[in-house]
Backbone as XML, in Angstrom:
<?xml version="1.0"?>
<chain id="A" units="angstrom">
  <residue number="1" name="MET">
    <atom name="N" x="40.663" y="-79.814" z="33.520"/>
    <atom name="CA" x="41.803" y="-80.588" z="33.722"/>
    <atom name="C" x="42.730" y="-81.286" z="32.271"/>
  </residue>
  <residue number="2" name="LEU">
    <atom name="N" x="43.265" y="-80.895" z="31.802"/>
    <atom name="CA" x="43.678" y="-81.294" z="30.446"/>
    <atom name="C" x="44.917" y="-82.541" z="31.160"/>
  </residue>
  <residue number="3" name="GLY">
    <atom name="N" x="44.627" y="-83.478" z="32.422"/>
    <atom name="CA" x="45.438" y="-84.761" z="32.182"/>
    <atom name="C" x="46.783" y="-84.614" z="33.633"/>
  </residue>
  <residue number="4" name="GLU">
    <atom name="N" x="47.442" y="-86.142" z="33.288"/>
    <atom name="CA" x="48.300" y="-86.094" z="34.481"/>
    <atom name="C" x="49.888" y="-85.689" z="33.778"/>
  </residue>
  <residue number="5" name="GLU">
    <atom name="N" x="51.022" y="-84.654" z="34.560"/>
    <atom name="CA" x="52.300" y="-84.633" z="33.733"/>
    <atom name="C" x="53.195" y="-84.711" z="35.102"/>
  </residue>
  <residue number="6" name="LYS">
    <atom name="N" x="54.576" y="-84.476" z="34.709"/>
    <atom name="CA" x="55.284" y="-83.823" z="35.909"/>
    <atom name="C" x="55.918" y="-82.709" z="35.297"/>
  </residue>
  <residue number="7" name="ALA">
    <atom name="N" x="55.523" y="-81.631" z="36.278"/>
    <atom name="CA" x="56.005" y="-79.920" z="37.029"/>
    <atom name="C" x="57.043" y="-80.029" z="37.662"/>
  </residue>
  <residue number="8" name="ALA">
    <atom name="N" x="58.051" y="-79.140" z="37.322"/>
    <atom name="CA" x="58.968" y="-79.748" z="38.854"/>
    <atom name="C" x="59.666" y="-81.203" z="39.350"/>
  </residue>
  <residue number="9" name="GLY">
    <atom name="N" x="59.561" y="-81.856" z="39.630"/>
    <atom name="CA" x="60.137" y="-83.379" z="39.237"/>
    <atom name="C" x="59.012" y="-83.697" z="40.094"/>
  </residue>
  <residue number="10" name="ARG">
    <atom name="N" x="57.633" y="-82.867" z="40.123"/>
    <atom name="CA" x="56.546" y="-83.614" z="40.902"/>
    <atom name="C" x="55.532" y="-84.057" z="39.751"/>
  </residue>
  <residue number="11" name="ASN">
    <atom name="N" x="55.088" y="-85.310" z="40.482"/>
    <atom name="CA" x="54.012" y="-85.380" z="39.573"/>
    <atom name="C" x="52.658" y="-84.407" z="39.748"/>
  </residue>
  <residue number="12" name="ALA">
    <atom name="N" x="52.121" y="-84.350" z="39.219"/>
    <atom name="CA" x="50.925" y="-83.049" z="39.291"/>
    <atom name="C" x="49.736" y="-82.956" z="38.087"/>
  </residue>
  <residue number="13" name="VAL">
    <atom name="N" x="48.606" y="-82.737" z="38.264"/>
    <atom name="CA" x="47.686" y="-82.617" z="37.171"/>
    <atom name="C" x="47.526" y="-81.479" z="36.191"/>
  </residue>
  <residue number="14" name="LYS">
    <atom name="N" x="47.677" y="-80.800" z="35.635"/>
    <atom name="CA" x="47.065" y="-79.914" z="34.205"/>
    <atom name="C" x="46.333" y="-79.406" z="34.723"/>
  </residue>
  <residue number="15" name="LEU">
    <atom name="N" x="45.562" y="-77.790" z="34.786"/>
    <atom name="CA" x="44.652" y="-77.583" z="34.812"/>
    <atom name="C" x="44.819" y="-76.087" z="33.885"/>
  </residue>
  <residue number="16" name="GLU">
    <atom name="N" x="43.892" y="-76.413" z="32.929"/>
    <atom name="CA" x="43.418" y="-75.591" z="31.909"/>
    <atom name="C" x="42.405" y="-73.772" z="33.097"/>
  </residue>
  <residue number="17" name="LEU">
    <atom name="N" x="42.808" y="-73.228" z="33.021"/>
    <atom name="CA" x="41.653" y="-71.806" z="33.391"/>
    <atom name="C" x="41.831" y="-71.044" z="32.472"/>
  </residue>
  <residue number="18" name="THR">
    <atom name="N" x="40.758" y="-70.712" z="32.705"/>
    <atom name="CA" x="39.968" y="-68.961" z="32.287"/>
    <atom name="C" x="39.121" y="-68.261" z="33.216"/>
  </residue>
  <residue number="19" name="PRO">
    <atom name="N" x="39.710" y="-67.583" z="32.909"/>
    <atom name="CA" x="38.708" y="-65.934" z="34.101"/>
    <atom name="C" x="37.968" y="-65.760" z="33.395"/>
  </residue>
  <residue number="20" name="LYS">
    <atom name="N" x="36.739" y="-65.877" z="33.972"/>
    <atom name="CA" x="34.927" y="-65.764" z="33.965"/>
    <atom name="C" x="34.986" y="-63.907" z="33.630"/>
  </residue>
  <residue number="21" name="SER">
    <atom name="N" x="35.521" y="-63.292" z="33.831"/>
    <atom name="CA" x="34.807" y="-61.433" z="33.842"/>
    <atom name="C" x="36.103" y="-61.634" z="32.343"/>
  </residue>
  <residue number="22" name="GLU">
    <atom name="N" x="35.511" y="-60.491" z="31.959"/>
    <atom name="CA" x="35.602" y="-60.043" z="30.368"/>
    <atom name="C" x="36.996" y="-58.833" z="30.495"/>
  </residue>
  <residue number="23" name="GLU">
    <atom name="N" x="37.068" y="-58.042" z="32.316"/>
    <atom name="CA" x="38.728" y="-57.622" z="32.181"/>
    <atom name="C" x="39.253" y="-58.074" z="32.667"/>
  </residue>
  <residue number="24" name="ALA">
    <atom name="N" x="39.124" y="-59.609" z="33.092"/>
    <atom name="CA" x="40.718" y="-60.291" z="33.646"/>
    <atom name="C" x="40.627" y="-60.712" z="31.891"/>
  </residue>
  <residue number="25" name="ARG">
    <atom name="N" x="40.311" y="-61.084" z="31.484"/>
    <atom name="CA" x="40.354" y="-61.659" z="30.337"/>
    <atom name="C" x="41.486" y="-61.488" z="28.778"/>
  </residue>
  <residue number="26" name="LYS">
    <atom name="N" x="41.537" y="-60.018" z="29.335"/>
    <atom name="CA" x="41.627" y="-58.854" z="28.670"/>
    <atom name="C" x="43.763" y="-58.674" z="28.873"/>
  </residue>
  <residue number="27" name="GLN">
    <atom name="N" x="43.811" y="-59.630" z="30.713"/>
    <atom name="CA" x="45.120" y="-59.831" z="30.927"/>
    <atom name="C" x="45.760" y="-60.649" z="31.064"/>
  </residue>
  <residue number="28" name="VAL">
    <atom name="N" x="44.422" y="-61.329" z="30.746"/>
    <atom name="CA" x="45.601" y="-62.815" z="31.072"/>
    <atom name="C" x="44.668" y="-63.929" z="30.528"/>
  </residue>
  <residue number="29" name="PRO">
    <atom name="N" x="44.332" y="-64.039" z="29.321"/>
    <atom name="CA" x="43.127" y="-64.828" z="28.229"/>
    <atom name="C" x="42.653" y="-65.939" z="28.872"/>
  </residue>
  <residue number="30" name="LYS">
    <atom name="N" x="44.240" y="-67.130" z="28.988"/>
    <atom name="CA" x="44.486" y="-68.389" z="29.756"/>
    <atom name="C" x="45.397" y="-68.818" z="30.795"/>
  </residue>
  <residue number="31" name="LEU">
    <atom name="N" x="45.478" y="-69.776" z="31.476"/>
    <atom name="CA" x="46.406" y="-70.006" z="32.276"/>
    <atom name="C" x="46.368" y="-71.599" z="32.142"/>
  </residue>
  <residue number="32" name="ASP">
    <atom name="N" x="47.668" y="-71.957" z="32.045"/>
    <atom name="CA" x="47.633" y="-73.320" z="32.277"/>
    <atom name="C" x="48.195" y="-73.327" z="34.083"/>
  </residue>
  <residue number="33" name="LEU">
    <atom name="N" x="48.076" y="-74.684" z="35.258"/>
    <atom name="CA" x="48.069" y="-75.040" z="36.329"/>
    <atom name="C" x="49.109" y="-76.212" z="36.890"/>
  </residue>
  <residue number="34" name="TRP">
    <atom name="N" x="49.950" y="-76.217" z="36.973"/>
    <atom name="CA" x="50.079" y="-77.688" z="37.936"/>
    <atom name="C" x="50.406" y="-77.399" z="38.901"/>
  </residue>
  <residue number="35" name="VAL">
    <atom name="N" x="49.683" y="-78.477" z="39.658"/>
    <atom name="CA" x="49.045" y="-78.890" z="40.868"/>
    <atom name="C" x="49.704" y="-80.529" z="41.283"/>
  </residue>
  <residue number="36" name="SER">
    <atom name="N" x="50.391" y="-80.259" z="42.096"/>
    <atom name="CA" x="51.458" y="-81.280" z="42.575"/>
    <atom name="C" x="50.453" y="-82.228" z="43.376"/>
  </residue>
  <residue number="37" name="THR">
    <atom name="N" x="50.338" y="-83.312" z="42.827"/>
    <atom name="CA" x="49.743" y="-84.905" z="43.201"/>
    <atom name="C" x="50.034" y="-85.634" z="44.891"/>
  </residue>
  <residue number="38" name="GLU">
    <atom name="N" x="51.222" y="-85.000" z="45.063"/>
    <atom name="CA" x="52.201" y="-84.961" z="46.780"/>
    <atom name="C" x="51.803" y="-84.238" z="47.838"/>
  </residue>
  <residue number="39" name="ILE">
    <atom name="N" x="52.090" y="-82.944" z="47.144"/>
    <atom name="CA" x="50.901" y="-81.715" z="48.120"/>
    <atom name="C" x="50.040" y="-81.258" z="47.926"/>
  </residue>
  <residue number="40" name="TRP">
    <atom name="N" x="50.034" y="-81.219" z="46.653"/>
    <atom name="CA" x="48.428" y="-80.244" z="46.604"/>
    <atom name="C" x="48.733" y="-79.046" z="46.567"/>
  </residue>
  <residue number="41" name="GLN">
    <atom name="N" x="49.763" y="-78.206" z="46.228"/>
    <atom name="CA" x="49.803" y="-77.017" z="46.187"/>
    <atom name="C" x="50.314" y="-76.733" z="44.516"/>
  </residue>
  <residue number="42" name="ALA">
    <atom name="N" x="50.677" y="-75.354" z="43.607"/>
    <atom name="CA" x="51.170" y="-75.260" z="42.597"/>
    <atom name="C" x="52.532" y="-75.283" z="42.555"/>
  </residue>
  <residue number="43" name="VAL">
    <atom name="N" x="53.096" y="-75.841" z="41.295"/>
    <atom name="CA" x="54.334" y="-76.185" z="41.195"/>
    <atom name="C" x="54.704" y="-75.910" z="40.142"/>
  </residue>
  <residue number="44" name="GLN">
    <atom name="N" x="53.718" y="-75.574" z="39.397"/>
    <atom name="CA" x="54.480" y="-74.472" z="37.944"/>
    <atom name="C" x="52.817" y="-73.588" z="37.238"/>
  </residue>
  <residue number="45" name="GLN">
    <atom name="N" x="53.003" y="-72.784" z="36.600"/>
    <atom name="CA" x="51.617" y="-72.013" z="35.623"/>
    <atom name="C" x="52.516" y="-72.077" z="34.601"/>
  </residue>
  <residue number="46" name="LYS">
    <atom name="N" x="51.852" y="-71.144" z="33.960"/>
    <atom name="CA" x="51.600" y="-70.484" z="32.288"/>
    <atom name="C" x="50.805" y="-69.734" z="31.883"/>
  </residue>
  <residue number="47" name="PRO">
    <atom name="N" x="50.915" y="-68.483" z="32.151"/>
    <atom name="CA" x="49.893" y="-66.876" z="31.802"/>
    <atom name="C" x="50.665" y="-66.676" z="30.294"/>
  </residue>
  <residue number="48" name="TYR">
    <atom name="N" x="49.135" y="-66.849" z="29.833"/>
    <atom name="CA" x="49.672" y="-66.355" z="27.906"/>
    <atom name="C" x="49.033" y="-65.466" z="28.003"/>
  </residue>
  <residue number="49" name="GLN">
    <atom name="N" x="49.966" y="-64.552" z="27.280"/>
    <atom name="CA" x="49.717" y="-63.004" z="26.789"/>
    <atom name="C" x="48.385" y="-62.753" z="26.503"/>
  </residue>
  <residue number="50" name="THR">
    <atom name="N" x="48.134" y="-61.531" z="25.946"/>
    <atom name="CA" x="46.580" y="-61.706" z="25.073"/>
    <atom name="C" x="47.191" y="-60.647" z="23.839"/>
  </residue>
  <residue number="51" name="GLY">
    <atom name="N" x="46.551" y="-61.441" z="23.079"/>
    <atom name="CA" x="46.645" y="-60.778" z="21.641"/>
    <atom name="C" x="48.239" y="-62.662" z="20.888"/>
  </residue>
  <residue number="52" name="GLY">
    <atom name="N" x="48.006" y="-63.607" z="21.178"/>
    <atom name="CA" x="48.464" y="-64.863" z="21.110"/>
    <atom name="C" x="48.383" y="-66.296" z="20.980"/>
  </residue>
  <residue number="53" name="GLU">
    <atom name="N" x="49.622" y="-66.456" z="21.074"/>
    <atom name="CA" x="50.568" y="-67.494" z="22.081"/>
    <atom name="C" x="51.148" y="-67.364" z="22.385"/>
  </residue>
  <residue number="54" name="ASP">
    <atom name="N" x="51.740" y="-66.544" z="22.453"/>
    <atom name="CA" x="52.766" y="-66.114" z="23.793"/>
    <atom name="C" x="52.633" y="-66.438" z="24.999"/>
  </residue>
  <residue number="55" name="TYR">
    <atom name="N" x="53.686" y="-66.813" z="25.772"/>
    <atom name="CA" x="53.260" y="-66.935" z="27.360"/>
    <atom name="C" x="54.959" y="-67.128" z="28.544"/>
  </residue>
  <residue number="56" name="ARG">
    <atom name="N" x="54.546" y="-67.012" z="29.584"/>
    <atom name="CA" x="55.983" y="-67.477" z="30.763"/>
    <atom name="C" x="55.402" y="-68.476" z="31.514"/>
  </residue>
  <residue number="57" name="ILE">
    <atom name="N" x="56.519" y="-69.255" z="31.709"/>
    <atom name="CA" x="56.622" y="-70.242" z="32.561"/>
    <atom name="C" x="56.821" y="-70.166" z="33.734"/>
  </residue>
  <residue number="58" name="PHE">
    <atom name="N" x="56.037" y="-70.026" z="34.978"/>
    <atom name="CA" x="56.862" y="-70.044" z="36.588"/>
    <atom name="C" x="56.478" y="-70.842" z="37.223"/>
  </residue>
  <residue number="59" name="THR">
    <atom name="N" x="58.650" y="-71.682" z="37.260"/>
    <atom name="CA" x="57.792" y="-72.360" z="38.079"/>
    <atom name="C" x="58.321" y="-72.981" z="39.230"/>
  </residue>
  <residue number="60" name="TYR">
    <atom name="N" x="57.734" y="-73.448" z="40.337"/>
    <atom name="CA" x="58.155" y="-73.126" z="41.785"/>
    <atom name="C" x="59.013" y="-74.398" z="42.354"/>
  </residue>
  <residue number="61" name="THR">
    <atom name="N" x="60.347" y="-74.333" z="43.222"/>
    <atom name="CA" x="60.568" y="-75.495" z="43.444"/>
    <atom name="C" x="60.818" y="-75.215" z="45.189"/>
  </residue>
  <residue number="62" name="ASP">
    <atom name="N" x="61.423" y="-76.431" z="45.633"/>
    <atom name="CA" x="61.506" y="-76.434" z="47.316"/>
    <atom name="C" x="60.439" y="-75.731" z="47.776"/>
  </residue>
  <residue number="63" name="VAL">
    <atom name="N" x="59.300" y="-76.679" z="46.780"/>
    <atom name="CA" x="58.472" y="-76.086" z="47.717"/>
    <atom name="C" x="57.824" y="-77.135" z="49.133"/>
  </residue>
  <residue number="64" name="THR">
    <atom name="N" x="57.398" y="-75.943" z="50.532"/>
    <atom name="CA" x="56.877" y="-77.057" z="51.285"/>
    <atom name="C" x="55.909" y="-76.011" z="52.499"/>
  </residue>
  <residue number="65" name="LEU">
    <atom name="N" x="55.857" y="-77.188" z="52.962"/>
    <atom name="CA" x="53.819" y="-76.785" z="53.153"/>
    <atom name="C" x="54.727" y="-76.658" z="54.984"/>
  </residue>
  <residue number="66" name="ASN">
    <atom name="N" x="53.547" y="-74.954" z="55.911"/>
    <atom name="CA" x="53.493" y="-75.030" z="57.623"/>
    <atom name="C" x="55.867" y="-75.280" z="58.211"/>
  </residue>
  <residue number="67" name="PRO">
    <atom name="N" x="56.509" y="-74.529" z="56.791"/>
    <atom name="CA" x="57.429" y="-74.724" z="58.032"/>
    <atom name="C" x="58.426" y="-73.951" z="58.947"/>
  </residue>
  <residue number="68" name="LYS">
    <atom name="N" x="59.443" y="-74.889" z="59.740"/>
    <atom name="CA" x="59.441" y="-73.874" z="61.161"/>
    <atom name="C" x="59.711" y="-72.575" z="60.965"/>
  </residue>
  <residue number="69" name="LEU">
    <atom name="N" x="59.428" y="-71.816" z="61.332"/>
    <atom name="CA" x="59.917" y="-70.641" z="60.990"/>
    <atom name="C" x="60.757" y="-69.757" z="62.320"/>
  </residue>
  <residue number="70" name="ALA">
    <atom name="N" x="62.342" y="-69.419" z="63.169"/>
    <atom name="CA" x="62.210" y="-68.571" z="64.161"/>
    <atom name="C" x="60.898" y="-67.534" z="64.654"/>
  </residue>
  <residue number="71" name="ASP">
    <atom name="N" x="61.549" y="-66.798" z="65.675"/>
    <atom name="CA" x="60.907" y="-65.956" z="65.721"/>
    <atom name="C" x="61.114" y="-64.363" z="65.017"/>
  </residue>
  <residue number="72" name="LYS">
    <atom name="N" x="62.491" y="-64.899" z="65.435"/>
    <atom name="CA" x="63.378" y="-63.436" z="64.847"/>
    <atom name="C" x="62.816" y="-63.457" z="63.301"/>
  </residue>
  <residue number="73" name="ALA">
    <atom name="N" x="62.629" y="-64.636" z="62.485"/>
    <atom name="CA" x="61.995" y="-64.037" z="61.431"/>
    <atom name="C" x="60.868" y="-62.772" z="61.072"/>
  </residue>
  <residue number="74" name="PHE">
    <atom name="N" x="60.679" y="-62.462" z="62.197"/>
    <atom name="CA" x="59.280" y="-62.473" z="62.219"/>
    <atom name="C" x="59.158" y="-60.387" z="62.652"/>
  </residue>
  <residue number="75" name="LYS">
    <atom name="N" x="60.589" y="-60.046" z="63.788"/>
    <atom name="CA" x="61.509" y="-58.829" z="64.131"/>
    <atom name="C" x="62.026" y="-57.908" z="63.000"/>
  </residue>
  <residue number="76" name="LEU">
    <atom name="N" x="60.995" y="-56.525" z="62.787"/>
    <atom name="CA" x="61.936" y="-56.127" z="62.428"/>
    <atom name="C" x="63.455" y="-55.672" z="62.631"/>
  </residue>
  <residue number="77" name="ASP">
    <atom name="N" x="64.218" y="-55.780" z="61.814"/>
    <atom name="CA" x="65.985" y="-54.883" z="62.167"/>
    <atom name="C" x="65.719" y="-53.407" z="62.083"/>
  </residue>
  <residue number="78" name="ILE">
    <atom name="N" x="65.162" y="-52.302" z="63.082"/>
    <atom name="CA" x="65.634" y="-52.028" z="62.560"/>
    <atom name="C" x="66.326" y="-49.998" z="63.154"/>
  </residue>
  <residue number="79" name="PRO">
    <atom name="N" x="67.213" y="-49.827" z="61.200"/>
    <atom name="CA" x="68.258" y="-48.932" z="62.884"/>
    <atom name="C" x="68.110" y="-47.978" z="64.412"/>
  </residue>
  <residue number="80" name="LYS">
    <atom name="N" x="68.848" y="-47.986" z="65.482"/>
    <atom name="CA" x="68.515" y="-47.190" z="66.347"/>
    <atom name="C" x="68.070" y="-45.766" z="66.113"/>
  </residue>
  <residue number="81" name="LYS">
    <atom name="N" x="68.612" y="-44.943" z="64.552"/>
    <atom name="CA" x="68.000" y="-43.740" z="64.610"/>
    <atom name="C" x="66.996" y="-43.516" z="63.579"/>
  </residue>
  <residue number="82" name="THR">
    <atom name="N" x="66.588" y="-44.840" z="63.714"/>
    <atom name="CA" x="65.218" y="-44.252" z="62.368"/>
    <atom name="C" x="64.117" y="-43.488" z="63.296"/>
  </residue>
  <residue number="83" name="LYS">
    <atom name="N" x="64.345" y="-42.726" z="62.065"/>
    <atom name="CA" x="62.348" y="-41.686" z="62.328"/>
    <atom name="C" x="61.530" y="-42.467" z="62.499"/>
  </residue>
  <residue number="84" name="ARG">
    <atom name="N" x="60.274" y="-42.294" z="63.270"/>
    <atom name="CA" x="59.038" y="-43.098" z="63.053"/>
    <atom name="C" x="57.957" y="-41.899" z="62.208"/>
  </residue>
  <residue number="85" name="VAL">
    <atom name="N" x="57.654" y="-42.194" z="61.654"/>
    <atom name="CA" x="56.395" y="-41.384" z="61.082"/>
    <atom name="C" x="54.978" y="-42.102" z="60.786"/>
  </residue>
  <residue number="86" name="PHE">
    <atom name="N" x="54.037" y="-41.222" z="61.940"/>
    <atom name="CA" x="52.694" y="-42.324" z="61.923"/>
    <atom name="C" x="51.846" y="-41.195" z="61.167"/>
  </residue>
  <residue number="87" name="PRO">
    <atom name="N" x="50.229" y="-41.967" z="60.755"/>
    <atom name="CA" x="49.537" y="-40.824" z="59.462"/>
    <atom name="C" x="48.557" y="-39.665" z="60.761"/>
  </residue>
  <residue number="88" name="ARG">
    <atom name="N" x="48.598" y="-38.825" z="60.115"/>
    <atom name="CA" x="47.120" y="-37.870" z="60.599"/>
    <atom name="C" x="45.750" y="-38.240" z="60.918"/>
  </residue>
  <residue number="89" name="ARG">
    <atom name="N" x="45.188" y="-38.061" z="61.895"/>
    <atom name="CA" x="44.108" y="-38.506" z="62.448"/>
    <atom name="C" x="42.668" y="-37.352" z="61.523"/>
  </residue>
</chain>
């Protein structure tokens, strides 16, 4: 834990994470993660690139927990002439 900071407009704790496996460290040697102290969800992450201090920052805004979703959000709108294909067994 690196301390408390503001991230994505929220109070957050900053964590520095290092993968345990050598294979994972080859892809992402280190990752900084900000977790909101209000909703306890990640609001920002900063994965570092291998071979230096290059990084990208991903910021998550409008994070909501358990939003109300209509049933129609889970129904596929498939055209009537769509051909159905099944895997062979």
